[in-house]
N, C-alpha and C positions, 0 to 999 in steps of 0.2 A: 504494499499500498505507498508507504514513503516514496518510494519509485514512482509510482504512478503520480504521487502530488507534487514530485521533482517535475516533470514532464508536462505536467498540466501548468505550474508556474514559467516553466520554460518556455512551452506554446503561446503562453496570453504575455510573456515580455516581447518575445519574436513578432508577435501581432501589434502590438503597441509599439515597438521599433519600425517596422512596417510600414503602419498608419502614419505614424511620425515623418518619416521619411518621402513618403508618398503626399502627404499633405506638405512639406517642406520643397519638392517639386512641382506642387501644382501654386503655390505662394510665389516660389523664383521663376518659373517658366512666366507668370503673368508675368511680373514685373520685367523681365526680360523682352515679353512681346509688347507691352505697352511703349516701352524706350525704344523699341524698333517701328513702332508704327508713330509715337508722338515725334521723334526726330525725323522722319520722312516727310509729316506736315506742316513741320515747322517748316518757314521758307526765311532764310537769310536775306538782307537786303543788301545788295551789291552795290559798292559805292568806288570803286575801281576804275577810272576813267580809261585804264589800257583795255579794260574790258568790254568798250562802246561799240566796237564794230561786231563782235560776238554777240553781245547780245540783241543790237539792232536787227542783224542779218541772220541768226541761227536761232536764240532763245525764244524772242517773241513771235507769236505762233499767226500773227494774222500783221502780213507786208501792209496792207492797205493802211492800217492805222498809223501806220511810221513813216507815210511817203513825204511827210511835211519836213521831217525830220533831217539834221542835216545828214550829210553821207557819210561824212568822217569829221570825227574832231580831234584835234594832234594833243598827244600825251604832253604837252610843252604847253598848253593852255591853263595856266594855273588859276583861271576866273570860273573854269567850267567845271561843273560838278554834274554826277548823275547820282539815280536812285533806281534801284532795279527790284522787282521782285516778282514774283509770276502772276501776281494782278495787277502790277503797272510799273511802266517805265517812264520816267522823267529825266529830262538833260534842262540846264540851266548854262546859258552861254552870255557872258558880256560882249556887247557889240559895239561900233561907234554909234552916235546918235543919228548919224544921215542913217546907218544900216537898220538901225532901228526905226527911225518914219516909214522907210517903202517895207519893212515887213509888217508892219502896223495899217498901212494904208492896204498891203494887197490882202494880209488875214481878216481885216473887217470886212472888205469884200466880199469873203467868201463865207462868212462864218454865220451859223445858222442860229444859235444866242449867243447872248454877250452881257456881261456882268463885271461890274467894278467893285474888287476883292472880293475877301469871302472864302469857303470853302466847298465842299460839295452838296454839306449837308443845307449850306446857307441858298444853294442854288438847286435844288430840288425841290425845296421848300416854297419857291416862289412861284407866282401865277405861271403857268406852263412853263414849270423848272424842268431841268434837266440834270442828271447826276454830272459832275466834272472830277476834279481830283484836289488833294490834298497839298501844301508848300512841303513836298517831301526833302526839296533842296534846299529849305531855307537854313539860312545860316543860324538860328535859332531854333528852341524846341517849337513855336509856334508853327500851327499846321493850316492858319488861314494865312491866304493873300492880304496882302495890308492894300489900303484903296488904292494906293499909287498904282495897283496891277490891271490891268484889262484883261478880263479871262475873256478867251475866243471860241467858242465850240464849233468846231470845223464837221463834227457827225455825233449823234447819239442814238443808238439803236436799242429802243426796248425789246429785250427779249422774256419777259415775264409772261405771267400767263395771266388770264383775265381774271382780278380782283385782287390781283398781286403783283401791281405795277413795280417795274425796274427791280423786280427779284432779280434777274440776270439780263445782262446786257453789256453795252462798250460806251466808251466816249474817248473822243480824242481832240486837241486843238493845243492852243497857244496861252500863254498868259506873258503879259508884254507889260513892264517899267518903263515907261519915256525916260523917267526923271532919273533911272538909275542905266540906263541903256542896258536892260535886260529884258532876255527872252526865255523863257521856258516853254518845251516841247512838252507835251503829256499823250499817254493814251495808258487807260483802263479798261478793264474786263474782268467781269465777276460772272 
């Protein structure tokens, strides 16, 4: 009988050990899976100007939305900045005052919507408003464009369903600050 009790205790200890090991495997495995999926869903913002051509020509899926962007930006251009993530692409470039005036006239003539300062939340909430962008390339933490910027929407497409307007879509255009001689090219898709 004592031998039978020892076996019974050993079996119980073995079962407890196996359950503990199994639980540890489930917890550890779920942690690793969560880590794997969360790291792929988080997007890193690319700000390296040397990657401009790669983003413009390879990473952004819809070239139609980028045809108004410059074809190239010199890596020596210290005034240029970019911000890219899979949902948005933005480039800020300083130009001569003459060039800015020419670009302002050109884009005003073809813009479908025009705003003064603000961000996408401000613009979409206006009568007949459309989503635009945030000021991702700002030198500060401010994500709204100052009132010195004219935001010119070249196109905006609502791909949402009835009753859920702008759930999916895209928009692109420029934001121009004549006083600072800057232009921000932008494209958004969601």
